[in-house]
NUROKE-385390 format. One line per field, with one value per residue (C-alpha): residue in one letter; chain; x, y, z. Coordinates in nm, 2 decimals, m for minus. Layout:
% residues N
guba	a ...;
donu	A ...;
X	X ...;
Y	Y ...;
Z	Z ...;
This chain:
% residues 740
guba	m s g s i g k s f d r i d v r s k v t g e a k y t s d l t y p g q l h m k a l f a e r p h a r i l s i d t s g a e a l d d v v a v l t a k d v p v n e y g y i q p d q p v l c g p d s n n p y g d r v r f v g d q v a v v i a e t e e a a e k g c k a i e v e y e d l p v v g t i e e a l k p d s f v l h p p m e s n v m s t s r i i t g d v d k a f a e a d i i v e g e y r t p a q e h a y l e p e a g v s y i d e e g r i t l e v a g q w a h k d r m a v a h a l n l p e d q i r v i y p y i g g a f g g r e d n s v q i i l a l a a y k l k e r g i e r p v k i r w t r e e s i k g h g k r h p f i i r a k w g a k r d g t v v a a e s e l i s d g g a y a c t t a i v s k v a i l n v t g p y d v p n v r i n c t d v y t n n v p r a a f r g f g g p q g a f a a e m q m n k l a e a l g m d p v e i r f h n l i k d g s l q v v g a p w p p g v t a r e v v e a c a g a g g w k k e d g f w k r t g t p d e e r d p s i k r g l g f a c s h k n i g f s h g f r e n a a m t l e l h g g s t i e k a v l r h t a t e v g q g t h t a i g q m l a d a l d i p f d r v e i k r p d t s r s g d t g s v s a s r m t f m a g n a i r e t a d l a i g k w k e e e r p v i v a h k h l g l p t t g d d p e t g h c d p m i s y a y t a e a v e v q v d t v t g q v t i s n l v c a t d v g r a i n p l q v d a q v e g a l v q a a g y a l l e n f v e q d g y v k t p d f s t y l i p t v l d i p e k n k n i i l e i p d p r g p w g a t g v g e m p f l a m a p a v a a a v y d a t g v w i d k f p l t p e v v l d g l e e a e a;
donu	A A A A A A A A A A A A A A A A A A A A A A A A A A A A A A A A A A A A A A A A A A A A A A A A A A A A A A A A A A A A A A A A A A A A A A A A A A A A A A A A A A A A A A A A A A A A A A A A A A A A A A A A A A A A A A A A A A A A A A A A A A A A A A A A A A A A A A A A A A A A A A A A A A A A A A A A A A A A A A A A A A A A A A A A A A A A A A A A A A A A A A A A A A A A A A A A A A A A A A A A A A A A A A A A A A A A A A A A A A A A A A A A A A A A A A A A A A A A A A A A A A A A A A A A A A A A A A A A A A A A A A A A A A A A A A A A A A A A A A A A A A A A A A A A A A A A A A A A A A A A A A A A A A A A A A A A A A A A A A A A A A A A A A A A A A A A A A A A A A A A A A A A A A A A A A A A A A A A A A A A A A A A A A A A A A A A A A A A A A A A A A A A A A A A A A A A A A A A A A A A A A A A A A A A A A A A A A A A A A A A A A A A A A A A A A A A A A A A A A A A A A A A A A A A A A A A A A A A A A A A A A A A A A A A A A A A A A A A A A A A A A A A A A A A A A A A A A A A A A A A A A A A A A A A A A A A A A A A A A A A A A A A A A A A A A A A A A A A A A A A A A A A A A A A A A A A A A A A A A A A A A A A A A A A A A A A A A A A A A A A A A A A A A A A A A A A A A A A A A A A A A A A A A A A A A A A A A A A A A A A A A A A A A A A A A A A A A A A A A A A A A A A A A A A A A A A A A A A A A A A A A A A A A A A A A A A A A A A A A A A A A A A A A A A A A A A A A A A A A A A A A A A A A A A A A A A A A A A A A A A A A A A A A A A A A A A A A A A A A A A;
X	6.63 6.42 6.63 6.34 6.52 6.71 6.51 6.30 5.98 5.68 5.45 5.17 4.91 5.07 4.85 4.52 4.62 4.73 4.43 4.18 4.06 4.18 3.90 4.00 3.77 3.62 3.54 3.34 2.97 2.72 2.35 2.11 2.39 2.31 2.53 2.65 2.79 2.93 2.85 3.17 3.18 3.37 3.46 3.77 3.62 3.26 3.00 2.70 2.38 2.14 2.11 1.78 1.78 1.41 1.47 1.71 1.48 1.19 1.38 1.30 1.56 1.71 1.70 1.86 2.03 2.27 2.41 2.60 2.31 2.33 2.69 2.70 3.05 3.12 3.50 3.81 4.18 4.50 4.66 4.38 4.01 3.98 3.79 3.42 3.29 3.02 3.01 2.68 2.48 2.35 2.69 2.75 3.11 3.20 3.25 3.14 2.93 3.24 3.40 3.77 3.87 3.71 3.70 3.51 3.20 2.86 2.62 2.60 2.32 2.25 2.05 1.97 2.22 2.53 2.36 2.07 2.30 2.48 2.15 2.05 2.37 2.28 1.93 2.06 2.05 2.32 2.33 2.69 2.84 3.18 3.47 3.81 4.05 4.40 4.58 4.95 5.20 5.27 4.90 4.86 5.14 5.01 4.92 4.57 4.51 4.16 4.18 4.07 4.02 3.88 3.91 4.28 4.43 4.64 4.68 4.99 4.90 5.22 5.59 5.90 6.27 6.62 6.89 7.23 7.56 7.66 7.55 7.64 7.99 8.04 7.92 8.16 8.45 8.35 8.56 8.27 7.89 7.64 7.28 6.97 6.60 6.43 6.07 5.94 5.60 5.28 5.25 4.96 4.99 4.83 4.77 4.60 4.28 4.08 3.91 3.64 3.47 3.17 3.00 2.75 2.63 2.81 2.67 2.76 2.59 2.91 2.95 3.19 3.40 3.58 3.79 4.14 4.36 4.71 4.63 4.32 4.30 4.35 4.06 3.85 3.93 3.84 3.51 3.42 3.49 3.27 2.98 3.03 3.04 3.28 3.56 3.46 3.14 3.34 3.52 3.77 3.88 4.14 4.09 4.33 4.44 4.56 4.85 4.88 5.23 5.10 4.79 4.56 4.68 4.42 4.05 3.86 3.54 3.58 3.36 3.09 3.06 3.02 2.77 2.56 2.54 2.47 2.19 2.03 2.02 1.85 1.58 1.55 1.76 2.05 2.19 2.55 2.65 2.92 3.11 3.38 3.54 3.62 3.98 3.88 3.71 4.02 4.26 4.04 3.94 4.26 4.57 4.89 5.26 5.35 5.50 5.78 5.97 6.31 6.57 6.91 7.24 7.55 7.90 8.21 8.59 8.82 8.86 8.49 8.40 8.05 8.05 7.71 7.37 7.06 6.73 6.38 6.11 5.75 5.51 5.17 4.95 4.64 4.29 4.33 4.61 4.62 4.99 5.15 5.32 5.50 5.59 5.77 5.95 6.10 6.18 6.38 6.58 6.67 6.74 7.10 7.14 7.34 7.62 7.80 7.69 7.78 7.60 7.24 6.94 6.63 6.28 5.97 5.63 5.33 5.03 4.67 4.56 4.25 4.44 4.37 4.50 4.85 4.92 5.18 5.37 5.66 5.95 5.72 5.90 6.24 6.25 6.18 6.45 6.69 6.65 6.76 7.05 7.19 7.16 7.35 7.62 7.66 7.68 7.94 8.15 8.12 8.21 8.51 8.63 8.58 8.44 8.08 8.16 8.49 8.32 8.06 8.33 8.45 8.11 7.93 7.82 7.94 7.86 7.90 7.82 7.56 7.24 7.16 6.90 7.18 7.13 7.36 7.26 7.11 7.37 7.42 7.52 7.61 7.60 7.96 7.92 7.63 7.80 8.12 7.92 7.72 8.01 8.23 7.96 7.84 8.14 8.39 8.70 8.93 9.29 9.56 9.31 9.06 8.74 8.74 8.52 8.66 8.54 8.27 7.95 7.98 7.92 7.61 7.64 7.36 7.51 7.17 7.18 7.39 7.48 7.55 7.61 7.48 7.52 7.31 7.27 7.02 6.88 6.53 6.40 6.25 5.93 5.74 5.92 5.95 5.81 5.56 5.63 5.66 5.47 5.32 5.07 4.97 4.82 4.99 4.83 5.03 4.86 4.98 5.08 5.45 5.55 5.41 5.20 5.05 5.12 4.84 4.93 4.66 4.77 4.67 4.98 4.84 4.94 4.92 5.13 5.47 5.49 5.45 5.26 5.51 5.80 5.60 5.55 5.92 6.02 5.76 5.87 6.23 6.14 5.95 6.20 5.92 5.88 5.74 5.44 5.32 5.26 4.92 4.90 4.55 4.43 4.39 4.08 4.06 3.82 4.08 4.40 4.56 4.71 5.01 5.04 5.05 5.22 5.42 5.75 5.93 5.84 5.64 5.92 6.12 5.84 5.65 5.97 6.07 5.72 5.73 6.05 5.92 5.58 5.73 5.96 5.66 5.46 5.75 5.77 5.41 5.45 5.73 5.49 5.26 4.99 4.78 4.68 4.91 4.75 4.97 4.87 5.17 5.27 5.62 5.74 6.01 6.28 6.16 6.21 6.17 5.97 6.15 6.23 6.00 6.29 6.58 6.41 6.66 6.54 6.63 6.38 6.43 6.48 6.68 6.77 6.85 7.07 7.08 7.29 7.22 7.42 7.22 7.32 7.08 7.04 6.91 6.77 6.84 6.60 6.29 6.39 6.33 6.53 6.58 6.75 6.99 7.17 7.09 7.29 7.13 7.29 7.07 7.15 6.85 7.03 6.91 6.70 6.42 6.31 6.57 6.33 6.08 6.36 6.46 6.10 6.06 6.38 6.28 5.93 6.06 6.31 6.04 5.80 6.09 6.18 5.82 5.84 6.16 6.07 5.70 5.44 5.31 5.01 4.86 4.63 4.51 4.30 4.22 4.09 4.26 4.37 4.51 4.22 4.31 4.59 4.57 4.66 4.87 5.14 5.30 5.59 5.53 5.76 5.90 6.03 6.24 6.61 6.78 7.05 6.99 7.17 7.05 7.31 7.17 7.39 7.32 7.49 7.29 7.10 7.17 6.81 6.63 6.49 6.75 6.94 6.67 6.58 6.33 6.34 6.01 6.11 6.48 6.56 6.30 6.49 6.80 6.66 6.54 6.86 7.08 6.88 6.91 7.29 7.31 7.12 7.37 7.66 7.51 7.41 7.60 7.27 7.13 6.75 6.63 6.27 6.11 5.95 6.20 5.94 6.05 5.90 6.09 6.42 6.38 6.29 6.59 6.82 6.68 6.71 7.07 7.14 6.97;
Y	9.03 8.75 8.74 8.81 9.07 8.95 8.63 8.53 8.44 8.34 8.63 8.63 8.64 8.39 8.09 8.28 8.43 8.11 7.92 8.18 8.25 8.61 8.84 9.13 9.43 9.29 8.96 9.12 9.02 9.10 9.00 9.24 9.41 9.66 9.74 10.07 10.18 10.52 10.70 10.84 11.15 10.97 11.30 11.51 11.86 11.98 12.17 11.97 12.15 11.90 11.56 11.36 11.07 10.98 10.70 10.53 10.59 10.43 10.10 9.79 9.71 10.07 10.19 10.54 10.77 11.04 11.34 11.65 11.80 11.52 11.59 11.82 11.96 11.87 11.88 11.68 11.66 11.54 11.89 12.12 12.04 12.12 11.80 11.75 11.43 11.43 11.68 11.85 12.17 12.15 12.13 12.36 12.45 12.70 12.54 12.20 12.16 12.09 11.76 11.79 11.43 11.12 10.96 11.24 11.09 11.24 11.02 10.70 10.44 10.21 9.90 9.54 9.40 9.52 9.46 9.68 9.95 9.94 9.95 10.25 10.44 10.38 10.52 10.86 11.13 11.40 11.71 11.83 12.14 12.04 12.28 12.32 12.03 12.10 11.77 11.84 12.04 12.26 12.34 12.42 12.68 12.87 13.23 13.18 12.83 12.77 12.79 12.47 12.60 12.95 13.19 13.09 13.31 13.03 12.65 12.67 12.46 12.52 12.60 12.52 12.61 12.57 12.83 12.78 12.94 13.14 12.93 13.17 13.21 12.84 12.77 13.03 12.86 12.50 12.31 12.13 12.18 11.91 11.98 11.76 11.75 11.45 11.33 11.08 10.90 10.85 10.50 10.30 10.13 9.80 9.67 9.33 9.44 9.73 9.97 9.83 9.86 9.82 10.09 10.04 10.18 10.01 9.92 10.26 10.45 10.54 10.54 10.26 10.19 9.86 9.98 9.96 10.26 10.36 10.61 10.52 10.85 11.06 10.87 10.94 11.31 11.34 11.16 11.36 11.69 11.59 11.48 11.77 11.53 11.50 11.26 11.04 10.96 10.80 10.46 10.33 9.96 9.82 9.45 9.26 9.49 9.38 9.62 10.00 10.14 10.49 10.47 10.43 10.75 10.95 10.89 10.68 10.51 10.61 10.92 10.79 10.48 10.68 10.91 10.61 10.49 10.84 10.91 10.57 10.62 10.95 10.75 10.49 10.23 10.07 9.82 9.76 9.91 9.76 9.89 9.74 9.90 9.71 9.73 9.98 10.20 10.17 10.27 10.57 10.66 10.67 10.87 10.79 10.87 11.23 11.28 11.54 11.74 11.81 12.04 12.01 12.18 12.06 12.21 12.02 12.04 11.82 11.58 11.52 11.73 11.88 12.25 12.37 12.23 12.41 12.23 12.33 12.08 12.09 11.83 11.73 11.72 11.62 11.75 11.80 11.89 11.56 11.51 11.70 11.99 11.75 11.51 11.79 11.89 11.54 11.55 11.87 11.71 11.42 11.60 11.66 11.31 11.19 11.43 11.73 12.01 12.35 12.58 12.50 12.67 12.46 12.57 12.34 12.43 12.20 12.24 12.13 11.94 11.74 11.42 11.16 11.32 11.24 11.06 10.92 10.63 10.43 10.68 10.99 11.22 11.05 10.84 11.13 11.35 11.06 10.99 11.34 11.34 11.00 11.07 11.39 11.22 10.94 11.20 11.39 11.08 11.01 11.37 11.36 11.02 10.90 10.57 10.62 10.47 10.66 11.00 10.92 10.88 11.23 11.36 11.12 11.26 11.14 11.21 11.59 11.68 11.96 11.90 12.14 12.30 12.40 12.15 11.86 11.52 11.32 11.09 10.75 10.84 10.52 10.63 10.53 10.19 10.09 10.22 10.02 9.71 9.73 9.82 9.54 9.28 9.44 9.45 9.70 9.68 9.93 9.93 10.17 10.38 10.41 10.23 10.06 9.82 9.46 9.39 9.44 9.24 8.94 8.99 8.83 8.61 8.81 9.15 9.32 9.23 9.48 9.44 9.72 9.79 10.08 10.22 10.45 10.52 10.72 10.81 10.83 11.00 10.80 10.95 11.27 11.60 11.98 12.07 11.79 11.64 11.27 11.06 10.72 10.63 10.28 10.10 9.81 9.55 9.30 9.00 8.73 8.65 8.64 8.64 8.81 8.55 8.77 9.11 9.28 9.58 9.81 10.04 10.17 10.06 9.94 9.60 9.63 9.32 9.43 9.24 9.54 9.35 9.07 9.32 9.51 9.18 9.09 9.43 9.41 9.06 9.18 9.50 9.29 9.00 8.75 8.48 8.60 8.36 8.56 8.87 8.96 9.23 9.37 9.50 9.88 10.03 10.40 10.33 10.12 10.31 10.65 10.75 10.54 10.74 10.65 10.34 10.54 10.72 10.40 10.52 10.25 10.02 10.33 10.51 10.22 10.06 10.37 10.39 10.03 10.07 10.36 10.20 9.88 10.05 10.23 9.90 9.71 9.98 9.93 9.55 9.56 9.76 9.46 9.62 9.36 9.38 9.66 9.90 10.18 10.43 10.62 10.85 10.86 11.20 11.20 11.45 11.79 11.90 12.25 12.39 12.54 12.91 13.05 13.24 12.99 12.66 12.62 12.39 12.08 11.86 11.50 11.28 11.01 10.88 10.54 10.46 10.22 10.15 9.94 9.79 9.67 9.47 9.48 9.34 9.57 9.43 9.71 9.57 9.55 9.80 9.54 9.60 9.30 9.31 9.01 9.09 9.30 9.38 9.59 9.70 9.86 9.97 9.88 9.96 9.64 9.37 9.30 9.01 8.93 8.73 9.01 9.26 9.05 9.03 9.41 9.46 9.21 9.36 9.71 9.61 9.43 9.72 9.96 9.75 9.79 10.16 10.17 9.94 9.85 10.06 10.31 10.49 10.68 10.98 11.17 11.49 11.38 11.04 10.72 10.50 10.22 10.14 9.77 9.52 9.42 9.78 9.88 9.62 9.53 9.28 8.91 8.64 8.61 8.97 8.91 8.92 8.58 8.69 8.91 8.97 9.15 9.28 9.38 9.61 9.64 9.96 10.08 10.40 10.60 10.72 10.40 10.13 9.85 10.05 9.99 10.24 10.16 9.95 9.97 10.25 10.27 10.00 10.15 10.48 10.38 10.14 10.36 10.57 10.25 10.09 10.41 10.41 10.05 10.12 10.40 10.16 9.91 10.15 10.48 10.67 10.85 10.82 11.08 10.96 10.64 10.38 10.24 10.06 9.92 10.23 10.47 10.29 10.26 10.63 10.72 10.51 10.65 11.01 10.95 10.81 11.10;
Z	7.93 7.77 7.46 7.23 7.03 6.73 6.69 6.39 6.58 6.36 6.31 6.56 6.28 6.04 6.13 6.11 5.77 5.60 5.73 5.63 5.98 5.97 5.88 5.66 5.62 5.31 5.49 5.77 5.78 6.05 6.09 5.93 5.73 5.46 5.17 5.02 4.69 4.60 4.28 4.13 3.91 3.63 3.48 3.58 3.62 3.62 3.81 3.93 3.84 3.98 4.13 4.10 4.34 4.31 4.07 4.31 4.61 4.43 4.38 4.58 4.84 4.84 5.20 5.17 4.93 5.07 4.89 4.98 5.17 5.42 5.53 5.83 5.75 5.39 5.39 5.48 5.40 5.55 5.57 5.48 5.43 5.06 4.95 4.97 5.13 4.86 4.58 4.50 4.46 4.82 4.98 5.28 5.18 4.90 4.56 4.70 4.38 4.18 4.10 4.04 3.95 3.82 4.17 4.34 4.50 4.43 4.62 4.82 4.80 5.09 5.01 5.12 4.88 4.70 4.36 4.47 4.58 4.25 4.06 4.27 4.17 3.81 3.87 4.00 3.74 3.76 3.54 3.49 3.34 3.22 3.31 3.16 3.25 3.39 3.31 3.35 3.56 3.26 3.21 3.58 3.57 3.27 3.36 3.21 3.35 3.49 3.87 4.03 4.38 4.39 4.56 4.52 4.24 4.08 4.08 4.31 4.61 4.82 4.80 4.99 4.96 5.10 5.06 5.21 5.14 4.83 4.54 4.26 4.39 4.43 4.07 3.94 4.12 4.02 3.77 3.62 3.61 3.53 3.46 3.40 3.39 3.55 3.54 3.79 3.75 3.94 4.10 4.21 4.55 4.43 4.77 4.78 4.94 4.79 5.02 5.24 5.58 5.80 6.02 6.30 6.63 6.92 7.26 7.39 7.11 6.93 6.55 6.50 6.19 6.12 5.83 5.67 5.75 5.87 6.15 6.35 6.56 6.24 6.08 6.39 6.38 6.02 6.07 6.38 6.19 5.89 6.11 6.35 6.65 6.94 6.88 7.17 6.97 6.70 6.74 6.48 6.49 6.25 6.16 5.94 5.66 5.31 5.25 5.25 5.15 5.24 5.03 5.33 5.51 5.33 5.38 5.13 5.26 5.63 5.63 5.40 5.61 5.93 5.75 5.66 6.02 6.15 5.90 5.94 6.31 6.27 6.08 6.35 6.16 6.35 6.11 6.00 5.67 5.45 5.15 4.94 4.64 4.32 4.20 3.94 4.20 4.42 4.14 4.04 4.40 4.61 4.58 4.39 4.43 4.33 3.98 3.98 3.73 3.88 3.71 3.87 3.84 4.03 4.04 4.16 4.18 3.97 4.26 4.26 4.56 4.51 4.60 4.48 4.40 4.26 4.20 4.09 4.18 4.06 4.18 4.05 4.36 4.18 4.26 4.64 4.88 5.08 5.19 4.91 5.10 5.34 5.07 4.90 5.22 5.22 4.85 4.89 5.17 4.94 4.62 4.73 4.85 5.16 5.07 5.21 4.99 5.14 4.89 4.80 4.64 4.61 4.52 4.51 4.37 4.42 4.18 4.16 3.85 3.77 3.81 4.08 4.41 4.51 4.84 5.07 4.92 5.04 5.06 5.08 4.83 4.90 4.58 4.36 4.52 4.53 4.16 4.07 4.33 4.22 3.85 3.91 4.11 3.85 3.57 3.76 3.80 3.42 3.33 3.56 3.46 3.82 3.96 4.08 4.42 4.46 4.39 4.66 4.92 4.84 4.94 5.17 5.51 5.84 6.21 6.26 5.90 5.85 5.66 5.38 5.62 5.86 6.14 6.21 6.08 6.37 6.53 6.39 6.03 5.85 5.48 5.43 5.59 5.37 5.05 5.15 5.22 4.90 4.68 4.82 4.74 4.42 4.19 4.34 4.56 4.72 4.58 4.68 4.86 4.57 4.48 4.14 3.96 3.96 3.61 3.36 3.32 3.10 2.73 2.58 2.27 2.12 2.02 2.07 2.44 2.64 3.01 3.25 3.62 3.82 4.17 4.39 4.76 4.97 5.31 5.45 5.76 6.05 6.18 6.13 6.09 6.06 6.40 6.45 6.80 6.75 7.01 7.07 7.34 7.47 7.76 7.93 8.16 8.37 8.51 8.75 9.10 9.20 8.83 8.53 8.37 8.09 7.95 7.74 7.52 7.39 7.12 6.77 6.58 6.25 6.11 5.73 5.66 5.76 6.09 6.33 6.59 6.61 6.65 6.91 7.10 7.09 7.22 7.50 7.60 7.62 7.81 8.07 8.07 8.00 7.73 7.40 7.44 7.75 7.55 7.40 7.14 7.09 6.75 6.72 6.87 6.95 7.24 7.41 7.37 7.32 6.99 6.88 6.56 6.19 6.06 5.81 5.78 5.89 6.24 6.42 6.54 6.64 6.82 6.96 7.08 7.27 7.41 7.51 7.71 7.90 7.96 8.07 8.32 8.47 8.49 8.65 8.92 9.00 8.99 9.24 9.47 9.46 9.26 9.08 8.80 8.68 8.43 8.29 8.02 7.89 7.60 7.47 7.34 7.07 7.05 6.92 6.57 6.42 6.14 5.84 5.82 5.54 5.37 5.40 5.48 5.77 6.05 6.25 6.07 6.17 6.47 6.28 5.93 5.80 5.50 5.20 4.89 4.59 4.30 4.01 3.70 3.40 3.06 2.79 2.47 2.22 1.97 2.19 2.46 2.74 3.06 3.29 3.63 3.64 3.97 4.27 4.59 4.86 5.18 5.45 5.80 6.03 6.36 6.51 6.34 6.60 6.39 6.12 5.90 5.89 5.81 5.51 5.40 5.42 5.22 4.95 4.93 4.89 4.62 4.42 4.45 4.36 4.05 3.94 3.99 3.79 3.50 3.47 3.65 3.40 3.55 3.26 3.29 2.99 3.03 3.38 3.28 3.41 3.12 3.33 3.57 3.63 3.65 3.28 3.18 3.49 3.52 3.86 3.92 3.96 4.09 3.73 3.76 4.07 3.98 3.93 4.17 4.47 4.79 5.10 5.34 5.67 5.88 6.25 6.37 6.67 6.63 6.95 6.96 6.86 7.09 7.12 6.86 6.59 6.33 6.05 5.74 5.54 5.30 5.28 5.02 4.78 4.73 4.54 4.29 4.01 3.98 4.01 3.73 3.51 3.58 3.47 3.15 3.08 3.15 2.91 2.63 2.67 2.69 2.99 3.01 3.26 3.31 3.41 3.43 3.18 2.97 2.64 2.46 2.68 2.63 2.26 2.24 2.44 2.22 1.90 2.03 2.12 1.77 1.61;
């Protein structure tokens, strides 16, 4: 092989990005380009009685105004099509005249300039009849709550459950029971580039979108459905993209861009149309991480062995279904942690509210479940007088263990290895067969500053799940004479800043045994490649890598037969999973998991409530680091983002209105918030199902941060705070409640 695996090659896009040559979606400009702005509802729940667009249409430089009546099939949605493309009284779907959150779109204005389009939006007159607002989980579940999606009879969007063993008997036989109620917050993705894109009619007459997303073929399918066109009449191209973190899995501007090109063509106008959201429009308009209420009850023996776990989860799905049901299926798999728990009863209810819709976000339900699981494990350790690392070794899974859904854990379980590595570097050692802390954090001279050390671990699935057959398609071309002089890979694996295209290039070079500089990785274009799938669920290295190995083998076979050039289109099929039993939740849900553990030291200012992370150790098993420098960057990025989730990022909604619509009110970490000391431990224990042994890395380090920080705050103050972000106000409230 070429030796490309395991080397820190420069990213293939690094030069163009640092020099400014790279064109992101918001940078795209074409001759004759028009501009579009969307009119947001700016109210959480109302019926639209009328829309008068005449004022906008009369303005100079306004080319067209589109409303619900212009959308052929006025619906879309990741799981179910419950969201109107444009809300209005002339919608062709039932109840499409209702807006259900502040970011619902009512009309779009296409004009010669962005300023003219914005002026046109302000000239549209909309008459609303306000409806009751359902702003919280508790309000959504009231028997007399206003139903947001008739003809449904309640605001319950979906449910899921897991039932294993005899839970009541196990609790009766437990020596100790620990209970807790945990609340996890919404979180804004805060990617660098707000939503933007350009649409036009290409040389073959197709509606073409250059837009930022995470799954090009899924975008194409949603657009084709809304416009009632065959999918081959829609083309989606992904240029450079300024971050995603899950937030671009759902549609934002894709359908309205395509609608603009489609309707203008009907009027004999074939000019490109561009839209770009402001940061405030982005924060109001795209989905957020799901907030959860989780009530947990765990029972254990005196030696720390967990014998039973019961959990009730309720998620706020926001105004539309989006990804909520499958996020919750991941949450309930994480709410008992990477532990052997023989008796389990878990129920999850997802509800509609008039909040911003909830969406995929790094970890996809895992961080919420992990917070409850790790808080419970740390509380059990405290109640039993056990070390938090030692109690984990009484319960951690290993190869051959059964998941709470009845199926064996996929091979390659390394939960014990990451916990051992993290503990050994994070302040623990094993003596006489038991794990113990080696000391306590140094005392501060200021008595109001308390130091504490916390520990947590977690796991995250690789790839899609619960019966979805994983797959990745691509087309490979080999050019040359006696030797392969160039390999060109066409695919739709999205590069959102994580280095996917570089890793794909390294794997391809190794599979073909050619130098890395002979590989050319094309940007995603649905007209040039089959569906490589979503860049989410930490799946792309795993799935694309397996597809590359198979495709390369087929291409080499043709090369040896003297075919020139070689062109091979191939789809890799992942191992099958199974959907959950509706009564018990039992299934074989995942192809693979990856594992992480974190030790966090904090300082707590008991006067101001400020929590500062002073030291952080993270151990993550990545199977094989295709590009070690990129792996380190992924881990560091996940940890900083997770620290924001745990301590800073307070997304506030009140009665359906967003109260933190910008980065002066919604705070995210800066370089000054990175811990003074941090250590990344990268384990490379080959995954038997992964390409070159690789698993995934993008999400795993995120999951254990919040519970490790909460445990450290307890260690410092003696107070458990069961919700976050641990802002100064939340910490002071917790300390005051404990004193009272």
